[in-house]
Every structure is written in structure tokens, then in C-alpha cells.
C-alpha positions in Angstrom: 0.0 0.0 0.0 1.2 3.5 -0.8 2.3 5.5 2.1 3.5 9.1 2.7 5.3 8.6 6.0 2.2 9.2 8.2 1.0 5.7 8.9 2.1 2.3 7.7 0.5 -1.0 7.9 3.3 -2.6 10.0 5.2 -1.5 13.1 8.5 -1.8 11.3 7.5 0.6 8.5 6.1 2.9 11.1 9.3 2.9 13.1 11.4 3.6 10.0 9.2 6.5 9.1 9.5 8.0 12.6 13.2 7.4 12.7 13.9 9.0 9.4 11.8 11.9 10.4 13.8 12.4 13.6 17.1 11.7 11.9 16.4 14.3 9.3 15.6 16.8 11.9 18.9 16.1 13.7 20.7 17.0 10.5 18.7 20.2 10.0 16.9 18.9 7.0 13.2 19.0 6.0 11.8 15.9 7.8 8.6 15.9 5.8 10.3 15.8 2.4 12.7 13.2 3.7 10.0 10.9 4.9 8.0 11.4 1.7 11.0 10.6 -0.5 11.8 7.6 1.6 8.4 6.1 1.6 8.1 6.7 -2.2 11.3 4.8 -2.8 10.4 1.8 -0.6 8.8 -0.9 -2.7 5.4 -1.6 -1.1 4.1 -5.1 -0.8 1.5 -5.9 -3.4 -1.9 -6.7 -1.9 -5.0 -7.5 -3.8 -7.9 -5.6 -2.3 -11.5 -5.1 -3.3 -13.2 -1.8 -3.5 -14.7 -2.1 0.0 -11.3 -3.1 1.4 -9.6 -0.1 -0.2 -12.3 2.2 1.2 -11.9 0.7 4.7 -8.1 1.0 4.4 -8.4 4.6 3.3 -10.6 5.6 6.3 -8.8 3.3 8.7 -11.7 3.4 11.2 -10.9 2.7 14.7 -12.4 3.2 18.2 -10.3 6.3 18.7 -12.5 9.3 18.9 -15.7 7.5 17.6 -17.4 8.4 20.8 -17.5 12.1 19.6 -19.6 11.5 16.5 -21.8 9.1 18.5 -22.5 11.8 21.1 -23.1 14.4 18.4 -25.5 12.1 16.6 -27.6 11.8 19.8 -27.5 15.5 20.5 -28.5 16.4 16.9 -31.3 13.9 16.9 -32.7 15.2 20.2 -32.3 18.8 19.1 -34.2 18.2 15.8 -37.2 16.9 17.8 -37.0 19.7 20.4 -36.9 22.4 17.7 -39.9 21.0 15.9 -42.2 19.9 18.8 -40.8 21.4 22.0 -40.1 18.0 23.5 -37.8 15.0 23.0 -39.4 11.6 22.7 -36.9 9.6 24.8 -39.4 6.7 24.9 -39.7 6.3 21.1 -37.4 4.0 19.1 -37.3 6.4 16.1 -35.3 8.8 18.1 -32.5 6.3 18.5 -32.7 5.2 14.9 -32.2 8.8 14.0 -29.3 9.0 16.4 -27.6 6.0 14.7 -28.1 7.7 11.2 -26.5 10.9 12.4 -23.7 9.1 14.3 -22.7 7.1 11.2 -22.9 10.2 9.0 -20.6 12.2 11.4 -18.2 9.2 11.8 -17.7 8.8 8.0 -17.5 12.5 7.5 -14.9 13.0 10.2 -12.8 10.0 9.0 -12.7 11.4 5.5 -12.0 15.0 6.8 -9.2 13.7 9.0 -7.5 12.0 6.0 -8.0 15.2 4.0 -6.3 17.3 6.8 -3.4 14.8 7.1 -3.0 14.8 3.3 -2.8 18.6 3.3 -0.3 18.6 6.2 2.2 16.1 4.8 2.3 16.5 1.1 4.6 18.8 -0.7 2.4 21.6 -1.9 3.5 25.2 -2.5 3.6 26.6 1.0 2.6 30.1 1.9 5.7 30.9 4.0 8.3 30.1 1.3 8.7 29.6 -2.4 8.2 26.0 -3.5 11.2 24.1 -4.5 10.1 23.5 -8.0 9.4 27.1 -8.8 12.6 28.2 -7.1 14.6 25.8 -9.2 12.9 26.9 -12.4 13.4 30.6 -11.6 17.0 30.2 -10.7 17.7 28.3 -14.0 15.9 30.8 -16.1 17.5 33.8 -14.4 20.9 32.3 -14.7 20.4 31.6 -18.4 18.9 34.8 -19.8 18.2 37.2 -16.9 14.4 36.9 -17.0 13.9 33.4 -18.3 12.0 31.8 -21.1 8.8 31.8 -19.2 9.4 35.3 -17.8 9.5 33.9 -14.3 10.2 36.5 -11.7 10.3 36.6 -8.0 7.7 38.9 -6.5 8.9 41.7 -4.3 6.5 40.3 -1.6 8.3 37.6 0.2 7.1 34.1 -0.3 5.4 34.5 -3.7 6.4 33.6 -7.2 4.8 35.1 -10.3 5.1 33.2 -13.5 4.0 35.3 -16.5 2.5 33.6 -19.5 3.9 33.9 -23.0 1.2 36.2 -24.1 1.6 39.3 -21.9 -1.7 40.9 -20.8 -2.4 44.6 -21.1 -0.6 46.8 -18.7 -3.8 48.1 -17.2 -5.0 44.6 -16.6 -1.7 43.7 -15.0 -2.0 46.7 -12.7 -5.5 45.7 -11.6 -4.6 42.1 -11.1 -1.5 43.2 -9.1 -3.7 45.4 -6.8 -6.3 42.7 -6.2 -3.8 40.2 -5.0 -3.4 39.4 -1.3 0.1 39.8 0.0 -0.2 37.8 3.3 2.7 39.7 4.8 2.8 41.1 8.3 3.8 44.6 7.4 1.6 47.6 8.0 1.6 48.5 4.3 0.8 45.0 3.2 -2.0 44.5 5.8 -3.5 47.9 4.7 -3.4 46.8 1.1 -5.1 43.5 1.9 -7.7 45.3 4.1 -8.5 47.6 1.2 -9.3 44.6 -1.0 -11.7 43.3 1.6 -13.4 46.7 1.9 -13.8 46.8 -1.9 -15.5 43.4 -1.8 -17.8 44.6 1.0 -18.6 47.9 -0.6 -22.0 46.8 -2.1 -23.2 45.8 1.4 -21.7 49.0 3.0 -23.8 51.1 0.5 -27.0 49.1 0.4 -27.3 48.7 4.2 -27.1 52.4 4.9 -27.3 53.6 7.7 -26.2 50.4 9.3 -28.3 47.8 11.1 -29.0 48.9 14.6 -30.1 46.1 16.9 -32.8 46.3 19.5 -30.4 46.3 22.4 -28.3 48.9 20.8 -31.2 51.3 20.5 -31.9 50.8 24.2 -28.3 51.5 25.1 -28.4 54.8 23.1 -31.6 55.8 24.9 -29.9 55.1 28.2 -26.9 57.2 27.2 -29.4 60.1 26.7 -30.8 59.6 30.2 -34.0 57.6 29.5 -35.1 55.5 32.5 -35.1 51.8 31.3 -35.0 48.4 32.9 -36.3 49.9 36.1 -33.3 52.2 36.4 -33.6 55.9 37.4 -33.3 58.6 34.8 -29.7 59.3 33.9 -28.4 55.8 35.0 -26.8 53.3 32.7 -27.3 49.7 33.6 -24.3 47.4 33.0 -26.6 44.6 31.9 -25.3 45.6 28.5 -21.6 46.5 28.7 -21.3 50.1 29.7 -18.4 50.7 27.3 -20.6 49.8 24.3 -23.3 52.1 25.6 -20.9 55.0 25.8 -19.4 54.1 22.4 -22.7 54.0 20.6 -23.9 57.1 22.5 -20.8 59.1 21.4 -21.3 58.4 17.7 -25.0 59.1 17.9 -24.2 62.4 19.5 -21.6 63.1 16.8 -24.3 62.5 14.1 -26.7 64.8 15.9 -24.1 67.6 16.3 -22.8 67.5 12.7 -25.8 66.4 10.6 -28.8 66.7 13.0 -29.3 63.0 12.5 -28.5 60.3 14.9 -28.5 57.6 12.2 -25.6 59.4 10.3 -23.5 59.1 13.5 -24.3 55.4 13.7 -23.4 55.0 10.0 -20.0 56.6 10.7 -19.5 54.1 13.5 -20.5 51.2 11.1 -17.9 52.4 8.6 -15.2 52.6 11.2 -16.2 49.1 12.4 -15.9 47.8 8.8 -12.4 49.2 8.6 -11.5 47.6 11.9 -12.8 44.2 10.8 -10.9 44.5 7.5 -7.6 45.2 9.2 -8.2 42.4 11.7 -9.0 39.8 9.0 -6.1 41.0 6.9 -3.8 40.5 9.8 -5.2 37.1 10.5 -4.5 36.1 6.8 -1.0 37.5 7.0 -0.4 35.5 10.2 -1.6 32.3 8.4 0.7 33.3 5.5 3.7 32.8 7.8 2.8 29.2 8.4 3.4 26.3 6.0 -0.2 26.4 4.9 -0.9 25.5 1.3 -1.2 28.8 -0.6 -4.3 27.7 -2.5 -6.1 27.1 0.8 -5.0 30.6 1.9 -6.5 32.0 -1.2 -9.7 30.1 -0.4 -9.8 31.7 3.1 -9.3 35.1 1.6 -12.2 34.5 -0.9 -14.4 33.3 2.0 -13.9 36.6 3.8 -14.5 38.5 0.6 -17.6 36.9 -0.7 -19.3 34.9 2.1 -22.3 37.3 2.6 -22.7 36.7 6.3 -19.4 38.5 6.9 -20.1 41.9 5.4 -23.8 41.8 6.6 -22.7 41.3 10.2 -19.9 43.8 9.8 -22.6 46.4 9.1 -24.5 45.3 12.2 -24.2 47.5 15.3 -24.5 45.4 18.4 -22.3 44.4 21.3 -21.5 41.0 19.7 -20.1 42.5 16.5 -18.2 45.2 18.4 -16.6 42.6 20.6 -15.7 40.5 17.6 -13.8 43.5 16.1 -11.5 43.5 19.1 -11.4 39.7 19.5 -9.8 38.9 16.2 -6.5 40.8 16.9 -6.4 39.4 20.4 -6.7 35.8 19.1 -3.9 36.5 16.6 -1.6 37.8 19.4 -2.5 34.9 21.6 -1.6 32.4 18.9 1.7 34.2 18.3 2.3 34.0 22.0 2.0 30.2 21.8 4.2 30.0 18.7 7.0 31.8 20.5 6.6 29.6 23.6 5.5 32.8 25.5 8.8 34.5 24.7 6.8 37.6 23.5 5.9 38.3 27.1 9.5 39.6 27.4 8.5 42.4 24.9 6.9 45.2 26.9 5.2 46.7 23.7 3.6 43.4 23.0 2.4 43.1 26.6 0.9 46.5 26.5 -1.0 45.9 23.2 -2.1 42.4 24.4 -3.5 43.7 27.7 -5.2 46.8 26.2 -6.9 44.7 23.5 -7.8 42.2 26.2 -9.5 44.9 28.2 -11.5 46.0 25.2 -12.6 42.4 24.6 -13.6 42.0 28.2 -15.4 45.4 28.5 -17.5 45.0 25.3 -19.0 41.6 26.1 -19.5 39.9 29.5 -18.3 36.5 28.4 -15.2 38.1 26.8 -13.4 38.3 30.1 -13.9 34.7 31.0 -12.8 33.5 27.5 -9.6 35.5 27.9 -8.9 34.4 31.4 -9.4 30.7 30.6 -7.2 31.0 27.5 -4.4 32.5 29.6 -4.7 30.0 32.4 -4.6 27.2 29.8 -1.1 28.2 28.9 0.0 26.5 32.1 -0.2 23.1 30.5 2.1 24.1 27.7 5.8 23.2 27.5 7.0 26.7 28.4 9.3 28.2 30.8 8.0 28.4 34.4 8.6 32.1 34.7 6.7 32.8 31.5 3.8 30.6 32.6 3.6 32.6 35.9 3.6 35.8 33.8 0.6 34.6 31.8 -1.3 33.7 35.0 -0.4 37.1 36.4 -1.9 38.7 33.3 -5.1 36.7 33.7 -5.4 37.8 37.3 -4.7 41.4 36.5 -7.4 41.5 33.8 -9.9 39.8 36.0 -9.3 42.1 38.9 -9.5 45.2 36.7 -12.7 44.3 34.9 -14.6 42.4 37.6 -13.5 44.2 40.7 -11.7 47.5 40.3 -13.8 49.1 37.6 -17.2 48.3 39.2 -16.0 49.5 42.6 -14.1 52.6 41.8 -15.3 53.8 38.3 -19.0 53.0 38.1 -20.0 55.6 40.7 -18.3 58.4 38.7 -19.9 57.6 35.4 -23.5 56.8 36.6 -23.3 53.1 35.8 -25.3 50.6 37.8 -23.6 47.1 38.1 -25.4 44.3 36.2 -26.8 41.1 37.8 -25.8 37.5 37.0 -29.2 36.4 35.5 -27.7 36.3 32.0 -25.1 33.7 33.1 -27.8 31.6 34.7 -30.0 31.4 31.6 -29.5 27.7 30.9 -29.8 26.3 34.5 -32.9 28.5 35.2 -34.5 27.5 31.9 -34.0 23.8 32.9 -35.6 24.4 36.3 -38.4 26.3 34.6 -39.1 23.2 32.4 -39.4 21.1 35.6 -41.7 23.7 37.1 -43.8 23.6 34.0 -44.0 19.8 33.9 -44.2 19.2 37.7 -45.5 22.5 39.3 -46.3 21.0 42.7 -43.2 18.7 43.1 -40.8 21.0 45.1 -40.0 21.3 48.8 -40.9 24.4 50.8 -37.3 25.2 51.4 -36.4 25.0 47.7 -39.5 27.0 46.7 -38.4 29.7 49.2 -34.9 29.8 47.6 -36.3 30.2 44.1 -38.9 32.8 45.1 -36.4 35.0 47.0 -33.5 34.8 44.5 -35.1 35.0 41.0 -37.2 37.8 39.7 -40.1 35.5 39.2 -41.5 32.9 41.7 -41.7 29.2 41.1 -45.3 29.5 40.0 -44.5 32.4 37.7 -41.6 30.6 35.9 -44.0 27.6 35.5 -46.5 29.8 33.7 -44.1 31.9 31.8 -42.0 29.0 30.4 -41.1 29.2 26.7 -39.3 26.1 25.4 -37.1 28.2 23.0 -36.5 31.4 25.0 -35.2 31.8 28.5 -36.1 35.5 29.0 -39.7 34.8 30.2 -38.4 32.6 33.0 -35.3 34.4 34.1 -36.6 38.0 33.6 -34.2 41.0 33.5 -32.7 40.9 37.0 -32.6 38.9 40.2 -33.9 39.7 43.7 -30.8 38.2 45.4 -32.4 38.1 48.9 -30.8 34.7 49.6 -27.3 33.4 48.7 -26.8 31.9 45.3 -25.7 28.7 47.1 -29.3 28.1 48.2 -30.5 28.5 44.6 -27.8 26.0 43.5 -29.0 23.5 46.2 -32.6 23.9 45.0 -31.6 23.5 41.4 -29.8 20.2 42.2 -32.7 18.9 44.3 -35.2 19.5 41.5 -32.8 18.0 38.9 -32.4 14.8 40.9 -36.1 14.3 41.0 -36.8 15.2 37.4 -33.7 14.7 35.2 -35.9 14.1 32.2 -37.3 17.6 32.5 -33.8 19.1 32.7 -32.8 17.3 29.5 -36.0 18.5 27.8 -35.2 22.1 28.9 -31.6 21.8 27.7 -32.3 20.5 24.2 -35.2 22.9 23.6 -33.2 26.0 24.5 -30.0 24.9 22.7 -31.7 23.3 19.7 -30.6 26.0 17.3 -26.9 25.2 17.7 -27.4 21.5 17.0 -30.2 21.0 14.5 -30.4 21.3 10.7 -34.2 21.2 10.5 -37.0 23.0 12.4 -40.3 23.4 10.7 -43.5 25.2 11.7 -46.0 23.0 13.5 -49.7 23.8 13.6 -51.9 24.0 16.6 -49.1 25.2 18.9 -49.6 28.1 21.3 -46.1 29.4 20.7 -44.7 30.5 17.3 -42.3 27.9 16.0 -38.9 28.5 14.4 -38.9 28.3 10.6 -35.2 28.1 9.8 -31.8 27.1 11.3 -29.6 28.9 8.8 -27.8 32.1 9.7 -30.1 35.0 9.1 -28.2 38.3 9.6 -30.5 41.3 9.9 -30.7 43.8 7.1 -33.0 46.4 8.7 -32.7 48.2 12.1 -34.9 46.9 14.8 -35.4 49.5 17.5 -38.2 50.2 20.0 -40.4 53.2 19.4 -40.3 54.1 23.1 -36.4 54.1 23.3 -34.3 55.0 20.3 -37.5 55.7 18.3 -38.0 58.8 20.6 -34.7 60.2 19.4 -34.8 59.1 15.8 -38.1 58.3 14.1 -38.2 54.8 12.8 -37.9 54.5 9.0 -39.3 51.5 7.1 -37.0 49.1 5.3 -35.4 50.7 2.2 -35.5 49.2 -1.2 -31.7 48.6 -1.0 -31.9 46.7 2.3 -34.8 44.6 1.0 -32.7 43.8 -2.1 -30.0 42.4 0.1 -32.5 40.5 2.2 -34.2 38.8 -0.8 -30.9 38.0 -2.5 -29.6 36.4 0.7 -32.9 34.4 1.1 -32.5 33.2 -2.5 -29.0 31.9 -1.8 -29.9 30.1 1.5 -32.8 28.4 -0.2 -30.6 26.7 -2.8 -29.9 23.1 -1.9 -26.2 22.3 -1.6 -25.1 25.9 -1.9 -26.8 26.7 1.5 -24.6 24.2 3.4 -22.2 26.8 4.7 -25.1 28.8 6.0 -26.4 26.2 8.4 -25.9 27.3 12.0 -25.1 23.8 13.2 -22.2 23.5 10.8 -20.3 26.2 12.7 -21.6 25.5 16.2 -21.6 21.7 16.3 -20.1 19.9 13.3 -16.8 21.8 13.0 -16.2 21.9 16.8 -16.9 18.2 17.0 -14.4 17.6 14.2 -11.7 19.6 15.8 -12.1 17.6 19.0 -12.1 14.4 17.0 -9.0 15.5 15.1 -7.1 16.5 18.2 -8.0 13.3 20.0 -7.2 10.9 17.1 -3.9 12.6 16.3 -2.8 12.3 19.9 -3.7 8.6 20.0 -1.9 7.9 16.7 1.2 9.7 17.8 1.3 7.6 21.0 0.8 4.4 19.0 3.9 5.3 16.9 5.9 5.9 20.0 4.9 2.5 21.5 5.7 0.8 18.2 9.2 2.4 18.3 9.8 1.2 21.8 8.6 -2.3 21.1 11.1 -2.7 18.3 14.1 -1.6 20.4 14.9 -5.1 21.7 14.7 -6.8 18.3 16.5 -4.0 16.4 19.8 -6.0 16.1 18.0 -9.1 14.8 16.3 -7.3 12.0 19.1 -5.0 10.8 19.4 -6.8 7.5 19.7 -5.2 4.1 16.0 -4.5 3.7 15.7 -2.8 7.1 18.8 -0.8 6.5 17.2 0.5 3.4 14.1 1.5 5.3 16.0 3.7 7.7 17.8 5.7 5.0 16.8 9.4 4.9 17.1 9.0 1.1 17.8 5.7 -0.7 19.9 7.6 -3.2 22.0 9.3 -0.5 25.6 8.2 0.1 26.6 5.8 2.8 27.9 8.6 5.0 24.3 9.9 5.3 22.9 6.7 6.7 21.1 7.0 10.1 21.9 4.5 12.8 18.4 4.4 14.1 18.5 1.3 16.1 21.6 2.4 18.0 19.8 5.6 19.1 16.4 4.2 19.7 16.1 5.4 23.2 16.9 9.0 22.3 14.7 8.8 19.2 11.7 7.6 21.1 12.2 10.3 23.8 12.7 13.0 21.1 9.7 11.9 19.1 7.6 11.8 22.3 8.6 15.3 23.3 7.9 16.7 19.9 4.6 15.0 19.5 3.4 16.1 22.9 4.6 19.6 22.4 3.0 19.9 18.9 -0.3 18.5 20.1 -0.4 20.8 23.1 0.5 23.8 21.0 -2.3 23.0 18.5 -4.8 22.6 21.3 -3.8 25.9 22.9 -4.1 27.8 19.7 -7.6 26.3 19.2 -8.5 27.2 22.8 -10.1 30.7 22.0 -12.2 29.1 19.3 -13.3 26.2 21.4 -14.2 28.4 24.3 -16.2 30.7 22.0 -18.2 27.8 20.7 -18.8 26.6 24.3 -20.0 30.2 25.3 -22.9 29.9 22.9 -24.6 27.6 25.4 -24.9 30.5 27.8 -27.1 32.5 25.4 -30.8 32.9 26.2 -31.9 31.7 22.8 -30.5 29.8 19.8 -33.3 29.7 17.2 -34.5 32.3 14.7 -38.2 33.0 15.4 -40.8 35.5 14.1 -40.7 38.7 16.0 -37.3 37.9 17.6 -33.8 39.1 16.6 -31.7 36.4 14.9 -29.1 34.7 17.0 -26.7 34.9 14.1 -24.8 37.7 15.8 -23.8 35.2 18.6 -22.1 33.0 16.0 -20.3 35.7 14.1 -17.1 35.4 16.2 -17.0 31.7 15.6 -17.4 32.2 11.8 -14.5 34.7 11.7 -11.8 32.6 13.5 -12.8 29.2 12.1 -10.6 29.6 9.0 -7.6 30.2 11.2 -8.3 27.0 13.2 -8.6 25.0 9.9 -5.3 26.6 8.8 -3.6 25.4 12.0 -4.7 21.8 11.4 -3.7 21.8 7.7 -0.3 23.4 8.3 2.6 21.0 7.9 4.6 22.7 10.7 3.9 25.4 13.3 4.1 29.0 12.3 7.1 29.5 14.6 9.1 27.0 12.6 8.2 28.6 9.3 8.9 32.1 10.8 12.5 31.3 10.6 12.4 31.3 6.8 10.4 34.4 6.6 12.2 37.6 5.6 13.5 39.9 8.3 11.1 42.7 7.2 8.1 40.6 8.5 8.2 41.2 12.2 5.9 40.5 15.2 
């Protein structure tokens, strides 16, 4: 069977591939190329296999990680029933048949995707961080022969690109246009600005048609608070930190700017939307430039750039004015800096300028969205498990502590009183557990002890009987309200929650799947004879028209009906998402369930297969001398055509090789996991939201998923890169700096 040095059918072949890899690294060579050349030169045993055997051999299914697609299959099946009917039929066999179908589908999909990622990682494509060997060789020959070469091959001034002109030269104007609309993927301010301008040009139709930006319901309330309107039970002139106060002041400042300059609040909000679009363009361009320093295939990099340019969800959300999009604008550069921190083994913490930028951007992320603080703190604490210097780990933990103290303690205690801000309450973080308890109250209204009832009645805004009557399967707000009484400690509520859950775990499961169904289902149809409006779609539905209340922002700026331009965007988008096949990238569950599940599957399976290779190497240590015949000697050559002086004495160094490979494998796996940590925590944070399904009369939850959509290409790029970005950084030109 053909092999590329990743996995072989026998332990002996596996050991030789690992040994050649390590031996090449010890000489400073390219280990991937060595292993690929070696495996290509080894005559494989001829085996007659049928079509099914070849298919099974390609997938190589194993028990490793198969629990992940099985669990996802069960969750998707339950969520599909919950989204359609508001309940999960745990006592019906068709639910489990549906589970098996989804589990098999996910298992096959993940196996094929895993092979695809490994293929991209290990095969010699043109990499984004350097010129491919073939083009480099052709260019050098042509330049040495006649200056420019027969094919007019030239090296681009941008590092890491090669431009090969055709025999028929295009018109100069066309060349100039093509040169401009070409991404540089270089971490220089000028190159990032040029790439950002390309993104803005592609987003320009949405920027024009969605004038004056899409103002969300919460944003309109925040602007009204900025102007002193009494909302959410607050006194006039008070700003409630239920919505982050920094967002409230930010939107209020731009609304005031529009009023002062143009006598129109909407113009000020449009100015903010334009600046937000520029911020997103620079953030995405920097992300692409960072990926350009890795060994990612350049065609994949072009695909990511095309995704950001033409995937309509991106520019539509960029023109949305809400706390979630504002937070995403600051979150992208923070994630890039965090990944660069992992690449350098935390060495960037020695750079004071980097630390200042990292902390300031982290503060903006934490102050523009409540969950932003916890995502940042958990990411920094996760660095403790990496193979980094102890002092640098301590510095990362110190940064996490400092950010938490500033945002969660110092600012509320010393700043809020001077800027008329009232601290928020924790009801938003309790949306899921309260909704689960509300489901139990709805199903079993009388089954609760007096002590637990007293805890619920004195902590939540609504009593036990009220949450039973207000319960909505797909929305948590009717049960949790807008605040909490807090007359008893939260520990008493936790005890009551646990007591009720132990008596009625089925109700808790029903409440969970109904509230979170939108993140895990592909189908949710309207059902007749239901007292509550049912969701009609599970695709992403970005808003195209402002949705503000007449008694808040509508008092300042009269509401205008949807324009013909915004309706055009809406109808064209609906047309695309209704096309079978083409609408696959628009499904919410693809971003919130399928891709996170695959990343976990990939990380787990890669870890297991690396450990299997290590164990195979150790098992062959004792029998190394008995099998060092001519055939085995040929297997351990870094290159069969190399001279005898380049032979690697693998078996004589088996202890060191095993230890070295184990260290590299563990370090590589941990680094990849750490770099995926912001993305995984962002996906997990979706389950704190109070709703997940698009419903008539309710704002779309697409804004919650926008962060995940933006950083998913970077995570895919990490998995498909042959080596870490830090290794490829060594071959990048000196003008591309951190």
C-alpha cells in the first residue's frame, strides 16, 4: 500500500518513518520531504484488495474518537425533535434510529475529513511561507540563463510569492488591476493595509446598500440610556451594565456626533459602522497575514481570503451595530496575538510593547461583552499546560489575574459611581440552568419542597409558580426576567436546582435541548396547533434592517421603514440560502456543532496515533539487532539515493529517538490545542445565550455565532499546516516582524 510517511501497515515501517523523520531533523533537513522521499522509494508489498477493502483501508476506522460522532449524533437527533415539537421523545425508538443515522454520518464525515487534513499537512504543496522548491529551481535556472527566463519567471517583491507570467503578456492596465487585487499575506503595515482595502472593496456593495447600518434592539436601548431615559427599572440618567457600559458610551458618542454634525443620529451610527468595517478589514487581513507565515498551502490561503471577501454573512454582520459585533472586532487581533504567543513559547511576554498591546486589547474584549473576560482568562490559564518556561507561565497567569481584577472588581468599585453606571446582575449567566428548572416547574408544578421553593422565590425575579406559567421552550427570558432579587445566597438556589434536577432529570434534559436546539439541529419546521410560534429556519439570518423600539431609540430618531436597497440584500440572501447544496455553509449547526466536533475528533485521534507510533518504536528496540538486514537498512535511509555517509543508525539511538519523538509529539499536540482554545471556548460560550433559534418577532441569534465564523478559517489553517508557524517564521524575511 502506498504511504507518505504518516501511517504504515506494520510497526516496522512505522518505526522507520518516525526514525527517518527524527534523523532528518537532527541533520537540520526537512523531515517531511525526507519521509515522503523515503516512503516513495520503498517498494510496497502488493496486496489484492477489493473496492470495499480499499475504502476501509483509506478511512482506517478505529475506536479512537468515535465516541465524539456518536454523542453528536444523539444531540442532533434530540435537538431536531426539540426544535420542531418542543419536546424530545426519549421513549420512542425512532429517536434512537435517527441517532444512529446521524452518528454514522458524522463518523464517516470525520474520517474522510481527517484524512484530508493529514493529506494537506504532509504532502509537498506550495507553502505560503516560502517559495516552492520546483518554482525556485525553475526561476534560478531561467534567471541564470537569460536574466528573466524563457517563461518570464520573476520573484515577486513580496516575500514568499512567485509570479510566472504567460507567454502572451496581458495589457498593462489589466496587470496593474490584477496586481492590486492580490493578497500579500505579509505582516507589514503597508501589506496589511493593502489586503484590508481589497476586503473593503468586496464589502462595498453591502456597505452602501445597508445604509445607515443595522441597529439592533439592544443597541437602540443603550443609546436611549446614554441620553438619560429610564429603562429596565433604572432611574433617569443611570446606565445599567446589563449591556456592557463601554458599548453604551461608544454608541452614544457616535449618535451624539451625528446629531451635532448632521442633525441626525443615524448618520452618526453609520459613521461608526464604517469605522467598524475598517476595523474588521484590518483584523481579518492581519489574520490572513499570520496564516501566511505558516506552512499552509497557498491555495487554501486564497480560499480563506475568498471566503472573507464573498461569504455574505461576513459583510452583513460587519454592518450590524451590536455588542457582539463590536466585541468580535477587538477579539480577532487578540486571538492572533494569543496564537503568536503560543508560537514563540510565551517569549513575546518579554517584549513590553507586545504586553501593553495584548493587555489593552484584552481589556477592550472584556469590556465590550460579558463573556469576553472569561474566555480571555481561561485561555491565559490554559497556557500553564504548555511546555513553556515556568517564569513565563507565571507571567501569563499574572496577566489573567490582573485582567480579572481590573474588569470584575476595580472598575465596578471605583469607576461606576463616577460615570452613573449601575452594576449588572448575574441572571444572563444563569439562563440555561434557570430554563432547565423552569421546564421542571412547567412539567411538575407541585413537586418541590418548601425550602427549595423559598430559595427560588427569593432569588429569582419570578417565583416558582410564575416561571412555570411563563415557560417558553425556546426562549429563556420569560423565565429568568431581567434581574434577580438576590435576597438569599446563590448557594441556596444551587441547592434547590440540584434537588429539583435529581427528582426530574428528564425535564432538565428537555429544557436543555429545547433551549440549545438552534446550535445543534439542521431542520426546524412550523407545526400547527401550537400556542407558541415555532422556528422556521436554522440557517444564519443576519439582519438587514434596524430593529429599534419606538419608546427608546425611536423617541430620538423616528423609525424608518426598510429601504428598497436593504430589501434587495435580504431577498438575494434568502435566495442563496434556499438553494440546496449551496446553502450548506449557511447552516448554523455546521459552525456551532459539526466543526467543533471535528476539531475535538482530530485532536484526540492525532494524539492517539502519535502515541501508537511511540509505542511501536519502543517495542522494536529489543529486536533491532536481529532485524538489521539489508532490507531494514534501506528502510532507515533518509534518502535511498544518498551516500553511505548519510545513513542514520536508528537502532543504535532508539532510546533517544523515542524520547525525542515523544517530546515533539506532545509539544506539537499541546500547541495546537492551545491555539484552538479561544475558538473552542467561543463555541462553548454559545450555550450561555438565552436563545438559539430564529423566530418570528425575535432578533436572529446569528450575531452570537459571528465570532466563531470569523476565526474558524484560522483553526482550519492550523490543522492543515505542515509545521507550526514558529518554525516557518525562521524562513520568513526579516522585514516581516511581530
